[in-house]
PDBQT receptor file of N, H, CA, C and O in Angstrom, charges set to zero:
ATOM      1  N   MET A   1       0.843  -1.181   0.000  1.00  0.00    +0.000 N 
ATOM      2  CA  MET A   1       0.000   0.000   0.000  1.00  0.00    +0.000 C 
ATOM      3  C   MET A   1       0.889   1.246   0.000  1.00  0.00    +0.000 C 
ATOM      4  O   MET A   1       1.889   1.302   0.716  1.00  0.00    +0.000 OA
ATOM      5  N   ARG A   2       0.530   2.212  -0.781  1.00  0.00    +0.000 N 
ATOM      6  H   ARG A   2      -0.282   2.167  -1.363  1.00  0.00    +0.000 HD
ATOM      7  CA  ARG A   2       1.298   3.449  -0.864  1.00  0.00    +0.000 C 
ATOM      8  C   ARG A   2       0.958   4.382   0.288  1.00  0.00    +0.000 C 
ATOM      9  O   ARG A   2      -0.157   4.394   0.809  1.00  0.00    +0.000 OA
ATOM     10  N   GLU A   3       1.943   5.146   0.656  1.00  0.00    +0.000 N 
ATOM     11  H   GLU A   3       2.849   5.136   0.233  1.00  0.00    +0.000 HD
ATOM     12  CA  GLU A   3       1.775   6.131   1.717  1.00  0.00    +0.000 C 
ATOM     13  C   GLU A   3       1.756   7.518   1.087  1.00  0.00    +0.000 C 
ATOM     14  O   GLU A   3       2.616   7.835   0.266  1.00  0.00    +0.000 OA
ATOM     15  N   VAL A   4       0.802   8.332   1.455  1.00  0.00    +0.000 N 
ATOM     16  H   VAL A   4       0.104   8.074   2.123  1.00  0.00    +0.000 HD
ATOM     17  CA  VAL A   4       0.707   9.688   0.959  1.00  0.00    +0.000 C 
ATOM     18  C   VAL A   4       1.253  10.625   2.020  1.00  0.00    +0.000 C 
ATOM     19  O   VAL A   4       0.815  10.603   3.170  1.00  0.00    +0.000 OA
ATOM     20  N   LYS A   5       2.223  11.456   1.620  1.00  0.00    +0.000 N 
ATOM     21  H   LYS A   5       2.579  11.474   0.686  1.00  0.00    +0.000 HD
ATOM     22  CA  LYS A   5       2.789  12.439   2.533  1.00  0.00    +0.000 C 
ATOM     23  C   LYS A   5       2.480  13.829   1.994  1.00  0.00    +0.000 C 
ATOM     24  O   LYS A   5       2.629  14.088   0.800  1.00  0.00    +0.000 OA
ATOM     25  N   ILE A   6       2.059  14.698   2.861  1.00  0.00    +0.000 N 
ATOM     26  H   ILE A   6       1.938  14.487   3.831  1.00  0.00    +0.000 HD
ATOM     27  CA  ILE A   6       1.832  16.088   2.488  1.00  0.00    +0.000 C 
ATOM     28  C   ILE A   6       2.981  16.889   3.075  1.00  0.00    +0.000 C 
ATOM     29  O   ILE A   6       3.131  16.995   4.292  1.00  0.00    +0.000 OA
ATOM     30  N   LEU A   7       3.788  17.449   2.182  1.00  0.00    +0.000 N 
ATOM     31  H   LEU A   7       3.666  17.363   1.194  1.00  0.00    +0.000 HD
ATOM     32  CA  LEU A   7       4.984  18.168   2.600  1.00  0.00    +0.000 C 
ATOM     33  C   LEU A   7       4.766  19.666   2.437  1.00  0.00    +0.000 C 
ATOM     34  O   LEU A   7       3.975  20.113   1.607  1.00  0.00    +0.000 OA
ATOM     35  N   GLN A   8       5.474  20.411   3.233  1.00  0.00    +0.000 N 
ATOM     36  H   GLN A   8       6.117  20.048   3.908  1.00  0.00    +0.000 HD
ATOM     37  CA  GLN A   8       5.200  21.846   3.354  1.00  0.00    +0.000 C 
ATOM     38  C   GLN A   8       5.821  22.735   2.275  1.00  0.00    +0.000 C 
ATOM     39  O   GLN A   8       5.250  23.765   1.919  1.00  0.00    +0.000 OA
ATOM     40  N   ASN A   9       6.990  22.341   1.753  1.00  0.00    +0.000 N 
ATOM     41  H   ASN A   9       7.454  21.504   2.043  1.00  0.00    +0.000 HD
ATOM     42  CA  ASN A   9       7.677  23.227   0.804  1.00  0.00    +0.000 C 
ATOM     43  C   ASN A   9       8.666  22.424  -0.042  1.00  0.00    +0.000 C 
ATOM     44  O   ASN A   9       8.854  21.226   0.172  1.00  0.00    +0.000 OA
ATOM     45  N   ILE A  10       9.290  23.100  -1.003  1.00  0.00    +0.000 N 
ATOM     46  H   ILE A  10       9.137  24.072  -1.177  1.00  0.00    +0.000 HD
ATOM     47  CA  ILE A  10      10.203  22.435  -1.923  1.00  0.00    +0.000 C 
ATOM     48  C   ILE A  10      11.414  21.860  -1.195  1.00  0.00    +0.000 C 
ATOM     49  O   ILE A  10      11.940  20.826  -1.606  1.00  0.00    +0.000 OA
ATOM     50  N   SER A  11      11.861  22.497  -0.139  1.00  0.00    +0.000 N 
ATOM     51  H   SER A  11      11.435  23.337   0.195  1.00  0.00    +0.000 HD
ATOM     52  CA  SER A  11      13.006  21.979   0.615  1.00  0.00    +0.000 C 
ATOM     53  C   SER A  11      12.677  20.640   1.257  1.00  0.00    +0.000 C 
ATOM     54  O   SER A  11      13.482  19.710   1.220  1.00  0.00    +0.000 OA
ATOM     55  N   GLU A  12      11.508  20.549   1.836  1.00  0.00    +0.000 N 
ATOM     56  H   GLU A  12      10.854  21.305   1.866  1.00  0.00    +0.000 HD
ATOM     57  CA  GLU A  12      11.088  19.300   2.468  1.00  0.00    +0.000 C 
ATOM     58  C   GLU A  12      10.858  18.209   1.418  1.00  0.00    +0.000 C 
ATOM     59  O   GLU A  12      11.214  17.051   1.634  1.00  0.00    +0.000 OA
ATOM     60  N   ILE A  13      10.272  18.577   0.301  1.00  0.00    +0.000 N 
ATOM     61  H   ILE A  13       9.982  19.519   0.126  1.00  0.00    +0.000 HD
ATOM     62  CA  ILE A  13      10.058  17.621  -0.783  1.00  0.00    +0.000 C 
ATOM     63  C   ILE A  13      11.403  17.087  -1.280  1.00  0.00    +0.000 C 
ATOM     64  O   ILE A  13      11.560  15.883  -1.486  1.00  0.00    +0.000 OA
ATOM     65  N   SER A  14      12.357  17.975  -1.468  1.00  0.00    +0.000 N 
ATOM     66  H   SER A  14      12.229  18.952  -1.300  1.00  0.00    +0.000 HD
ATOM     67  CA  SER A  14      13.678  17.574  -1.947  1.00  0.00    +0.000 C 
ATOM     68  C   SER A  14      14.382  16.676  -0.947  1.00  0.00    +0.000 C 
ATOM     69  O   SER A  14      15.012  15.692  -1.337  1.00  0.00    +0.000 OA
ATOM     70  N   ARG A  15      14.288  16.995   0.331  1.00  0.00    +0.000 N 
ATOM     71  H   ARG A  15      13.777  17.794   0.648  1.00  0.00    +0.000 HD
ATOM     72  CA  ARG A  15      14.939  16.188   1.366  1.00  0.00    +0.000 C 
ATOM     73  C   ARG A  15      14.360  14.773   1.386  1.00  0.00    +0.000 C 
ATOM     74  O   ARG A  15      15.102  13.791   1.417  1.00  0.00    +0.000 OA
ATOM     75  N   VAL A  16      13.043  14.679   1.368  1.00  0.00    +0.000 N 
ATOM     76  H   VAL A  16      12.440  15.477   1.342  1.00  0.00    +0.000 HD
ATOM     77  CA  VAL A  16      12.388  13.375   1.388  1.00  0.00    +0.000 C 
ATOM     78  C   VAL A  16      12.726  12.593   0.111  1.00  0.00    +0.000 C 
ATOM     79  O   VAL A  16      12.981  11.390   0.170  1.00  0.00    +0.000 OA
ATOM     80  N   ALA A  17      12.727  13.265  -1.024  1.00  0.00    +0.000 N 
ATOM     81  H   ALA A  17      12.519  14.242  -1.072  1.00  0.00    +0.000 HD
ATOM     82  CA  ALA A  17      13.055  12.602  -2.292  1.00  0.00    +0.000 C 
ATOM     83  C   ALA A  17      14.494  12.092  -2.288  1.00  0.00    +0.000 C 
ATOM     84  O   ALA A  17      14.754  10.978  -2.742  1.00  0.00    +0.000 OA
ATOM     85  N   ALA A  18      15.428  12.891  -1.783  1.00  0.00    +0.000 N 
ATOM     86  H   ALA A  18      15.217  13.796  -1.414  1.00  0.00    +0.000 HD
ATOM     87  CA  ALA A  18      16.830  12.470  -1.728  1.00  0.00    +0.000 C 
ATOM     88  C   ALA A  18      16.998  11.269  -0.812  1.00  0.00    +0.000 C 
ATOM     89  O   ALA A  18      17.716  10.329  -1.152  1.00  0.00    +0.000 OA
ATOM     90  N   GLU A  19      16.353  11.287   0.330  1.00  0.00    +0.000 N 
ATOM     91  H   GLU A  19      15.770  12.051   0.606  1.00  0.00    +0.000 HD
ATOM     92  CA  GLU A  19      16.447  10.161   1.255  1.00  0.00    +0.000 C 
ATOM     93  C   GLU A  19      15.845   8.891   0.648  1.00  0.00    +0.000 C 
ATOM     94  O   GLU A  19      16.397   7.803   0.806  1.00  0.00    +0.000 OA
ATOM     95  N   LYS A  20      14.731   9.030  -0.034  1.00  0.00    +0.000 N 
ATOM     96  H   LYS A  20      14.281   9.915  -0.162  1.00  0.00    +0.000 HD
ATOM     97  CA  LYS A  20      14.089   7.881  -0.684  1.00  0.00    +0.000 C 
ATOM     98  C   LYS A  20      14.974   7.337  -1.807  1.00  0.00    +0.000 C 
ATOM     99  O   LYS A  20      15.114   6.124  -1.965  1.00  0.00    +0.000 OA
ATOM    100  N   PHE A  21      15.563   8.234  -2.574  1.00  0.00    +0.000 N 
ATOM    101  H   PHE A  21      15.449   9.219  -2.445  1.00  0.00    +0.000 HD
ATOM    102  CA  PHE A  21      16.467   7.858  -3.659  1.00  0.00    +0.000 C 
ATOM    103  C   PHE A  21      17.635   7.038  -3.111  1.00  0.00    +0.000 C 
ATOM    104  O   PHE A  21      17.995   6.008  -3.679  1.00  0.00    +0.000 OA
ATOM    105  N   ILE A  22      18.211   7.488  -2.027  1.00  0.00    +0.000 N 
ATOM    106  H   ILE A  22      17.919   8.325  -1.565  1.00  0.00    +0.000 HD
ATOM    107  CA  ILE A  22      19.343   6.799  -1.413  1.00  0.00    +0.000 C 
ATOM    108  C   ILE A  22      18.912   5.439  -0.869  1.00  0.00    +0.000 C 
ATOM    109  O   ILE A  22      19.636   4.455  -1.018  1.00  0.00    +0.000 OA
ATOM    110  N   THR A  23      17.755   5.378  -0.248  1.00  0.00    +0.000 N 
ATOM    111  H   THR A  23      17.167   6.178  -0.126  1.00  0.00    +0.000 HD
ATOM    112  CA  THR A  23      17.255   4.107   0.278  1.00  0.00    +0.000 C 
ATOM    113  C   THR A  23      17.034   3.097  -0.846  1.00  0.00    +0.000 C 
ATOM    114  O   THR A  23      17.465   1.948  -0.747  1.00  0.00    +0.000 OA
ATOM    115  N   ILE A  24      16.370   3.521  -1.900  1.00  0.00    +0.000 N 
ATOM    116  H   ILE A  24      16.019   4.454  -1.980  1.00  0.00    +0.000 HD
ATOM    117  CA  ILE A  24      16.100   2.634  -3.027  1.00  0.00    +0.000 C 
ATOM    118  C   ILE A  24      17.408   2.197  -3.683  1.00  0.00    +0.000 C 
ATOM    119  O   ILE A  24      17.567   1.029  -4.040  1.00  0.00    +0.000 OA
ATOM    120  N   GLY A  25      18.336   3.127  -3.840  1.00  0.00    +0.000 N 
ATOM    121  H   GLY A  25      18.206   4.075  -3.550  1.00  0.00    +0.000 HD
ATOM    122  CA  GLY A  25      19.635   2.790  -4.421  1.00  0.00    +0.000 C 
ATOM    123  C   GLY A  25      20.385   1.775  -3.587  1.00  0.00    +0.000 C 
ATOM    124  O   GLY A  25      20.946   0.820  -4.124  1.00  0.00    +0.000 OA
ATOM    125  N   GLY A  26      20.400   1.970  -2.283  1.00  0.00    +0.000 N 
ATOM    126  H   GLY A  26      19.944   2.746  -1.847  1.00  0.00    +0.000 HD
ATOM    127  CA  GLY A  26      21.067   1.032  -1.386  1.00  0.00    +0.000 C 
ATOM    128  C   GLY A  26      20.447  -0.348  -1.442  1.00  0.00    +0.000 C 
ATOM    129  O   GLY A  26      21.159  -1.352  -1.443  1.00  0.00    +0.000 OA
ATOM    130  N   GLU A  27      19.127  -0.407  -1.490  1.00  0.00    +0.000 N 
ATOM    131  H   GLU A  27      18.549   0.409  -1.489  1.00  0.00    +0.000 HD
ATOM    132  CA  GLU A  27      18.434  -1.691  -1.578  1.00  0.00    +0.000 C 
ATOM    133  C   GLU A  27      18.759  -2.398  -2.893  1.00  0.00    +0.000 C 
ATOM    134  O   GLU A  27      18.973  -3.610  -2.914  1.00  0.00    +0.000 OA
ATOM    135  N   ALA A  28      18.796  -1.643  -3.980  1.00  0.00    +0.000 N 
ATOM    136  H   ALA A  28      18.622  -0.659  -3.962  1.00  0.00    +0.000 HD
ATOM    137  CA  ALA A  28      19.117  -2.235  -5.285  1.00  0.00    +0.000 C 
ATOM    138  C   ALA A  28      20.540  -2.790  -5.286  1.00  0.00    +0.000 C 
ATOM    139  O   ALA A  28      20.781  -3.880  -5.804  1.00  0.00    +0.000 OA
ATOM    140  N   ILE A  29      21.471  -2.052  -4.714  1.00  0.00    +0.000 N 
ATOM    141  H   ILE A  29      21.275  -1.167  -4.293  1.00  0.00    +0.000 HD
ATOM    142  CA  ILE A  29      22.857  -2.524  -4.655  1.00  0.00    +0.000 C 
ATOM    143  C   ILE A  29      22.956  -3.784  -3.814  1.00  0.00    +0.000 C 
ATOM    144  O   ILE A  29      23.652  -4.728  -4.187  1.00  0.00    +0.000 OA
ATOM    145  N   ASN A  30      22.267  -3.806  -2.688  1.00  0.00    +0.000 N 
ATOM    146  H   ASN A  30      21.701  -3.040  -2.385  1.00  0.00    +0.000 HD
ATOM    147  CA  ASN A  30      22.301  -4.988  -1.829  1.00  0.00    +0.000 C 
ATOM    148  C   ASN A  30      21.705  -6.214  -2.518  1.00  0.00    +0.000 C 
ATOM    149  O   ASN A  30      22.193  -7.329  -2.333  1.00  0.00    +0.000 OA
ATOM    150  N   GLN A  31      20.657  -6.013  -3.306  1.00  0.00    +0.000 N 
ATOM    151  H   GLN A  31      20.260  -5.108  -3.455  1.00  0.00    +0.000 HD
ATOM    152  CA  GLN A  31      19.982  -7.136  -3.953  1.00  0.00    +0.000 C 
ATOM    153  C   GLN A  31      20.639  -7.558  -5.267  1.00  0.00    +0.000 C 
ATOM    154  O   GLN A  31      20.720  -8.746  -5.576  1.00  0.00    +0.000 OA
ATOM    155  N   ASN A  32      21.109  -6.564  -6.042  1.00  0.00    +0.000 N 
ATOM    156  H   ASN A  32      21.043  -5.598  -5.791  1.00  0.00    +0.000 HD
ATOM    157  CA  ASN A  32      21.583  -6.848  -7.399  1.00  0.00    +0.000 C 
ATOM    158  C   ASN A  32      23.056  -6.531  -7.632  1.00  0.00    +0.000 C 
ATOM    159  O   ASN A  32      23.608  -6.870  -8.678  1.00  0.00    +0.000 OA
ATOM    160  N   GLY A  33      23.684  -5.889  -6.668  1.00  0.00    +0.000 N 
ATOM    161  H   GLY A  33      23.235  -5.614  -5.818  1.00  0.00    +0.000 HD
ATOM    162  CA  GLY A  33      25.079  -5.514  -6.834  1.00  0.00    +0.000 C 
ATOM    163  C   GLY A  33      25.281  -4.246  -7.642  1.00  0.00    +0.000 C 
ATOM    164  O   GLY A  33      26.419  -3.847  -7.886  1.00  0.00    +0.000 OA
ATOM    165  N   LYS A  34      24.198  -3.605  -8.060  1.00  0.00    +0.000 N 
ATOM    166  H   LYS A  34      23.273  -3.929  -7.861  1.00  0.00    +0.000 HD
ATOM    167  CA  LYS A  34      24.317  -2.354  -8.813  1.00  0.00    +0.000 C 
ATOM    168  C   LYS A  34      23.031  -1.552  -8.706  1.00  0.00    +0.000 C 
ATOM    169  O   LYS A  34      21.984  -2.070  -8.319  1.00  0.00    +0.000 OA
ATOM    170  N   PHE A  35      23.133  -0.283  -9.056  1.00  0.00    +0.000 N 
ATOM    171  H   PHE A  35      23.984   0.138  -9.370  1.00  0.00    +0.000 HD
ATOM    172  CA  PHE A  35      21.994   0.630  -9.069  1.00  0.00    +0.000 C 
ATOM    173  C   PHE A  35      22.146   1.515 -10.289  1.00  0.00    +0.000 C 
ATOM    174  O   PHE A  35      23.069   2.326 -10.363  1.00  0.00    +0.000 OA
ATOM    175  N   THR A  36      21.252   1.365 -11.239  1.00  0.00    +0.000 N 
ATOM    176  H   THR A  36      20.502   0.706 -11.179  1.00  0.00    +0.000 HD
ATOM    177  CA  THR A  36      21.287   2.134 -12.476  1.00  0.00    +0.000 C 
ATOM    178  C   THR A  36      20.077   3.049 -12.504  1.00  0.00    +0.000 C 
ATOM    179  O   THR A  36      18.955   2.620 -12.234  1.00  0.00    +0.000 OA
ATOM    180  N   VAL A  37      20.311   4.309 -12.831  1.00  0.00    +0.000 N 
ATOM    181  H   VAL A  37      21.222   4.658 -13.050  1.00  0.00    +0.000 HD
ATOM    182  CA  VAL A  37      19.222   5.276 -12.837  1.00  0.00    +0.000 C 
ATOM    183  C   VAL A  37      19.482   6.337 -13.902  1.00  0.00    +0.000 C 
ATOM    184  O   VAL A  37      20.631   6.681 -14.182  1.00  0.00    +0.000 OA
ATOM    185  N   ALA A  38      18.416   6.847 -14.485  1.00  0.00    +0.000 N 
ATOM    186  H   ALA A  38      17.483   6.568 -14.258  1.00  0.00    +0.000 HD
ATOM    187  CA  ALA A  38      18.487   7.980 -15.408  1.00  0.00    +0.000 C 
ATOM    188  C   ALA A  38      17.790   9.148 -14.736  1.00  0.00    +0.000 C 
ATOM    189  O   ALA A  38      16.623   9.044 -14.357  1.00  0.00    +0.000 OA
ATOM    190  N   LEU A  39      18.489  10.245 -14.589  1.00  0.00    +0.000 N 
ATOM    191  H   LEU A  39      19.436  10.329 -14.897  1.00  0.00    +0.000 HD
ATOM    192  CA  LEU A  39      17.935  11.413 -13.908  1.00  0.00    +0.000 C 
ATOM    193  C   LEU A  39      17.577  12.499 -14.904  1.00  0.00    +0.000 C 
ATOM    194  O   LEU A  39      18.272  12.702 -15.899  1.00  0.00    +0.000 OA
ATOM    195  N   ALA A  40      16.489  13.189 -14.628  1.00  0.00    +0.000 N 
ATOM    196  H   ALA A  40      15.923  13.024 -13.820  1.00  0.00    +0.000 HD
ATOM    197  CA  ALA A  40      16.039  14.287 -15.487  1.00  0.00    +0.000 C 
ATOM    198  C   ALA A  40      16.989  15.476 -15.371  1.00  0.00    +0.000 C 
ATOM    199  O   ALA A  40      17.684  15.642 -14.368  1.00  0.00    +0.000 OA
ATOM    200  N   GLY A  41      17.002  16.273 -16.388  1.00  0.00    +0.000 N 
ATOM    201  H   GLY A  41      16.438  16.138 -17.203  1.00  0.00    +0.000 HD
ATOM    202  CA  GLY A  41      17.782  17.504 -16.368  1.00  0.00    +0.000 C 
ATOM    203  C   GLY A  41      16.861  18.698 -16.190  1.00  0.00    +0.000 C 
ATOM    204  O   GLY A  41      15.684  18.542 -15.864  1.00  0.00    +0.000 OA
ATOM    205  N   GLY A  42      17.389  19.865 -16.400  1.00  0.00    +0.000 N 
ATOM    206  H   GLY A  42      18.345  19.992 -16.664  1.00  0.00    +0.000 HD
ATOM    207  CA  GLY A  42      16.578  21.067 -16.305  1.00  0.00    +0.000 C 
ATOM    208  C   GLY A  42      16.443  21.579 -14.887  1.00  0.00    +0.000 C 
ATOM    209  O   GLY A  42      17.164  21.152 -13.985  1.00  0.00    +0.000 OA
ATOM    210  N   SER A  43      15.520  22.491 -14.702  1.00  0.00    +0.000 N 
ATOM    211  H   SER A  43      14.935  22.838 -15.434  1.00  0.00    +0.000 HD
ATOM    212  CA  SER A  43      15.404  23.154 -13.399  1.00  0.00    +0.000 C 
ATOM    213  C   SER A  43      14.460  22.439 -12.435  1.00  0.00    +0.000 C 
ATOM    214  O   SER A  43      14.483  22.729 -11.239  1.00  0.00    +0.000 OA
ATOM    215  N   THR A  44      13.634  21.516 -12.921  1.00  0.00    +0.000 N 
ATOM    216  H   THR A  44      13.615  21.281 -13.893  1.00  0.00    +0.000 HD
ATOM    217  CA  THR A  44      12.669  20.857 -12.037  1.00  0.00    +0.000 C 
ATOM    218  C   THR A  44      13.337  20.125 -10.877  1.00  0.00    +0.000 C 
ATOM    219  O   THR A  44      12.958  20.352  -9.729  1.00  0.00    +0.000 OA
ATOM    220  N   PRO A  45      14.323  19.250 -11.131  1.00  0.00    +0.000 N 
ATOM    221  CA  PRO A  45      14.932  18.520 -10.016  1.00  0.00    +0.000 C 
ATOM    222  C   PRO A  45      16.151  19.229  -9.411  1.00  0.00    +0.000 C 
ATOM    223  O   PRO A  45      16.897  18.626  -8.640  1.00  0.00    +0.000 OA
ATOM    224  N   LYS A  46      16.352  20.485  -9.753  1.00  0.00    +0.000 N 
ATOM    225  H   LYS A  46      15.747  20.975 -10.380  1.00  0.00    +0.000 HD
ATOM    226  CA  LYS A  46      17.560  21.204  -9.334  1.00  0.00    +0.000 C 
ATOM    227  C   LYS A  46      17.772  21.174  -7.819  1.00  0.00    +0.000 C 
ATOM    228  O   LYS A  46      18.890  20.929  -7.366  1.00  0.00    +0.000 OA
ATOM    229  N   SER A  47      16.738  21.415  -7.037  1.00  0.00    +0.000 N 
ATOM    230  H   SER A  47      15.830  21.614  -7.405  1.00  0.00    +0.000 HD
ATOM    231  CA  SER A  47      16.905  21.440  -5.581  1.00  0.00    +0.000 C 
ATOM    232  C   SER A  47      17.246  20.058  -5.039  1.00  0.00    +0.000 C 
ATOM    233  O   SER A  47      17.968  19.945  -4.048  1.00  0.00    +0.000 OA
ATOM    234  N   LEU A  48      16.737  19.008  -5.673  1.00  0.00    +0.000 N 
ATOM    235  H   LEU A  48      16.150  19.100  -6.478  1.00  0.00    +0.000 HD
ATOM    236  CA  LEU A  48      17.088  17.647  -5.265  1.00  0.00    +0.000 C 
ATOM    237  C   LEU A  48      18.571  17.404  -5.511  1.00  0.00    +0.000 C 
ATOM    238  O   LEU A  48      19.255  16.853  -4.648  1.00  0.00    +0.000 OA
ATOM    239  N   TYR A  49      19.073  17.801  -6.660  1.00  0.00    +0.000 N 
ATOM    240  H   TYR A  49      18.518  18.249  -7.361  1.00  0.00    +0.000 HD
ATOM    241  CA  TYR A  49      20.492  17.603  -6.980  1.00  0.00    +0.000 C 
ATOM    242  C   TYR A  49      21.378  18.386  -6.014  1.00  0.00    +0.000 C 
ATOM    243  O   TYR A  49      22.409  17.879  -5.570  1.00  0.00    +0.000 OA
ATOM    244  N   GLN A  50      20.987  19.610  -5.686  1.00  0.00    +0.000 N 
ATOM    245  H   GLN A  50      20.150  20.022  -6.046  1.00  0.00    +0.000 HD
ATOM    246  CA  GLN A  50      21.772  20.409  -4.738  1.00  0.00    +0.000 C 
ATOM    247  C   GLN A  50      21.774  19.766  -3.355  1.00  0.00    +0.000 C 
ATOM    248  O   GLN A  50      22.799  19.751  -2.674  1.00  0.00    +0.000 OA
ATOM    249  N   LEU A  51      20.640  19.241  -2.949  1.00  0.00    +0.000 N 
ATOM    250  H   LEU A  51      19.808  19.252  -3.503  1.00  0.00    +0.000 HD
ATOM    251  CA  LEU A  51      20.538  18.613  -1.640  1.00  0.00    +0.000 C 
ATOM    252  C   LEU A  51      21.379  17.347  -1.574  1.00  0.00    +0.000 C 
ATOM    253  O   LEU A  51      21.945  17.036  -0.526  1.00  0.00    +0.000 OA
ATOM    254  N   LYS A  52      21.468  16.617  -2.672  1.00  0.00    +0.000 N 
ATOM    255  H   LYS A  52      21.008  16.870  -3.523  1.00  0.00    +0.000 HD
ATOM    256  CA  LYS A  52      22.266  15.391  -2.684  1.00  0.00    +0.000 C 
ATOM    257  C   LYS A  52      23.733  15.671  -2.369  1.00  0.00    +0.000 C 
ATOM    258  O   LYS A  52      24.464  14.757  -1.988  1.00  0.00    +0.000 OA
ATOM    259  N   LYS A  53      24.173  16.916  -2.522  1.00  0.00    +0.000 N 
ATOM    260  H   LYS A  53      23.579  17.659  -2.832  1.00  0.00    +0.000 HD
ATOM    261  CA  LYS A  53      25.553  17.294  -2.224  1.00  0.00    +0.000 C 
ATOM    262  C   LYS A  53      25.743  17.728  -0.772  1.00  0.00    +0.000 C 
ATOM    263  O   LYS A  53      26.875  17.960  -0.346  1.00  0.00    +0.000 OA
ATOM    264  N   SER A  54      24.672  17.839  -0.016  1.00  0.00    +0.000 N 
ATOM    265  H   SER A  54      23.753  17.651  -0.362  1.00  0.00    +0.000 HD
ATOM    266  CA  SER A  54      24.776  18.312   1.365  1.00  0.00    +0.000 C 
ATOM    267  C   SER A  54      25.478  17.265   2.231  1.00  0.00    +0.000 C 
ATOM    268  O   SER A  54      25.373  16.072   1.948  1.00  0.00    +0.000 OA
ATOM    269  N   PRO A  55      26.190  17.686   3.279  1.00  0.00    +0.000 N 
ATOM    270  CA  PRO A  55      26.903  16.740   4.142  1.00  0.00    +0.000 C 
ATOM    271  C   PRO A  55      26.002  15.663   4.740  1.00  0.00    +0.000 C 
ATOM    272  O   PRO A  55      26.402  14.502   4.825  1.00  0.00    +0.000 OA
ATOM    273  N   GLU A  56      24.794  16.032   5.154  1.00  0.00    +0.000 N 
ATOM    274  H   GLU A  56      24.469  16.975   5.084  1.00  0.00    +0.000 HD
ATOM    275  CA  GLU A  56      23.865  15.061   5.752  1.00  0.00    +0.000 C 
ATOM    276  C   GLU A  56      23.506  13.959   4.759  1.00  0.00    +0.000 C 
ATOM    277  O   GLU A  56      23.531  12.775   5.098  1.00  0.00    +0.000 OA
ATOM    278  N   ILE A  57      23.175  14.352   3.544  1.00  0.00    +0.000 N 
ATOM    279  H   ILE A  57      23.154  15.313   3.269  1.00  0.00    +0.000 HD
ATOM    280  CA  ILE A  57      22.774  13.389   2.516  1.00  0.00    +0.000 C 
ATOM    281  C   ILE A  57      23.993  12.610   2.023  1.00  0.00    +0.000 C 
ATOM    282  O   ILE A  57      23.889  11.408   1.779  1.00  0.00    +0.000 OA
ATOM    283  N   MET A  58      25.142  13.266   1.873  1.00  0.00    +0.000 N 
ATOM    284  H   MET A  58      25.226  14.242   2.072  1.00  0.00    +0.000 HD
ATOM    285  CA  MET A  58      26.348  12.571   1.424  1.00  0.00    +0.000 C 
ATOM    286  C   MET A  58      26.730  11.459   2.393  1.00  0.00    +0.000 C 
ATOM    287  O   MET A  58      27.163  10.386   1.972  1.00  0.00    +0.000 OA
ATOM    288  N   LYS A  59      26.571  11.710   3.678  1.00  0.00    +0.000 N 
ATOM    289  H   LYS A  59      26.219  12.581   4.021  1.00  0.00    +0.000 HD
ATOM    290  CA  LYS A  59      26.890  10.688   4.684  1.00  0.00    +0.000 C 
ATOM    291  C   LYS A  59      25.982   9.471   4.505  1.00  0.00    +0.000 C 
ATOM    292  O   LYS A  59      26.455   8.335   4.524  1.00  0.00    +0.000 OA
ATOM    293  N   LYS A  60      24.687   9.706   4.331  1.00  0.00    +0.000 N 
ATOM    294  H   LYS A  60      24.303  10.630   4.315  1.00  0.00    +0.000 HD
ATOM    295  CA  LYS A  60      23.742   8.611   4.121  1.00  0.00    +0.000 C 
ATOM    296  C   LYS A  60      24.031   7.891   2.806  1.00  0.00    +0.000 C 
ATOM    297  O   LYS A  60      23.970   6.664   2.726  1.00  0.00    +0.000 OA
ATOM    298  N   GLN A  61      24.348   8.676   1.778  1.00  0.00    +0.000 N 
ATOM    299  H   GLN A  61      24.398   9.673   1.842  1.00  0.00    +0.000 HD
ATOM    300  CA  GLN A  61      24.605   8.101   0.460  1.00  0.00    +0.000 C 
ATOM    301  C   GLN A  61      25.837   7.219   0.502  1.00  0.00    +0.000 C 
ATOM    302  O   GLN A  61      25.806   6.102  -0.014  1.00  0.00    +0.000 OA
ATOM    303  N   SER A  62      26.914   7.685   1.097  1.00  0.00    +0.000 N 
ATOM    304  H   SER A  62      26.939   8.593   1.516  1.00  0.00    +0.000 HD
ATOM    305  CA  SER A  62      28.137   6.884   1.113  1.00  0.00    +0.000 C 
ATOM    306  C   SER A  62      27.936   5.631   1.948  1.00  0.00    +0.000 C 
ATOM    307  O   SER A  62      28.500   4.583   1.631  1.00  0.00    +0.000 OA
ATOM    308  N   LYS A  63      27.153   5.718   2.998  1.00  0.00    +0.000 N 
ATOM    309  H   LYS A  63      26.696   6.569   3.256  1.00  0.00    +0.000 HD
ATOM    310  CA  LYS A  63      26.872   4.558   3.847  1.00  0.00    +0.000 C 
ATOM    311  C   LYS A  63      26.117   3.491   3.050  1.00  0.00    +0.000 C 
ATOM    312  O   LYS A  63      26.382   2.299   3.202  1.00  0.00    +0.000 OA
ATOM    313  N   ASN A  64      25.183   3.916   2.209  1.00  0.00    +0.000 N 
ATOM    314  H   ASN A  64      24.968   4.884   2.086  1.00  0.00    +0.000 HD
ATOM    315  CA  ASN A  64      24.366   2.973   1.451  1.00  0.00    +0.000 C 
ATOM    316  C   ASN A  64      25.018   2.512   0.157  1.00  0.00    +0.000 C 
ATOM    317  O   ASN A  64      24.817   1.367  -0.248  1.00  0.00    +0.000 OA
ATOM    318  N   PHE A  65      25.803   3.375  -0.513  1.00  0.00    +0.000 N 
ATOM    319  H   PHE A  65      25.967   4.305  -0.184  1.00  0.00    +0.000 HD
ATOM    320  CA  PHE A  65      26.303   3.049  -1.835  1.00  0.00    +0.000 C 
ATOM    321  C   PHE A  65      27.685   2.429  -1.828  1.00  0.00    +0.000 C 
ATOM    322  O   PHE A  65      28.063   1.797  -2.815  1.00  0.00    +0.000 OA
ATOM    323  N   LEU A  66      28.444   2.578  -0.782  1.00  0.00    +0.000 N 
ATOM    324  H   LEU A  66      28.138   3.092   0.019  1.00  0.00    +0.000 HD
ATOM    325  CA  LEU A  66      29.772   1.972  -0.742  1.00  0.00    +0.000 C 
ATOM    326  C   LEU A  66      29.662   0.572  -0.159  1.00  0.00    +0.000 C 
ATOM    327  O   LEU A  66      29.717   0.374   1.055  1.00  0.00    +0.000 OA
ATOM    328  N   VAL A  67      29.506  -0.380  -1.046  1.00  0.00    +0.000 N 
ATOM    329  H   VAL A  67      29.461  -0.219  -2.032  1.00  0.00    +0.000 HD
ATOM    330  CA  VAL A  67      29.295  -1.769  -0.618  1.00  0.00    +0.000 C 
ATOM    331  C   VAL A  67      30.603  -2.520  -0.728  1.00  0.00    +0.000 C 
ATOM    332  O   VAL A  67      30.659  -3.710  -0.418  1.00  0.00    +0.000 OA
TER     333      VAL A  67
């Protein structure tokens, strides 16, 4: 069953999206040994890409992606 979250602003949406992206990537690596993804360009996902560079997200990302 899907969960619906109502988020307050673009910063919160980006944070949740980045965390979900990292979780899904980590799970894929654990199950398949790799994680392949195609990301959109342009200004729509810009805040997500910027957030992925933040120290908090980088720590989570390296923990999940360095297998």
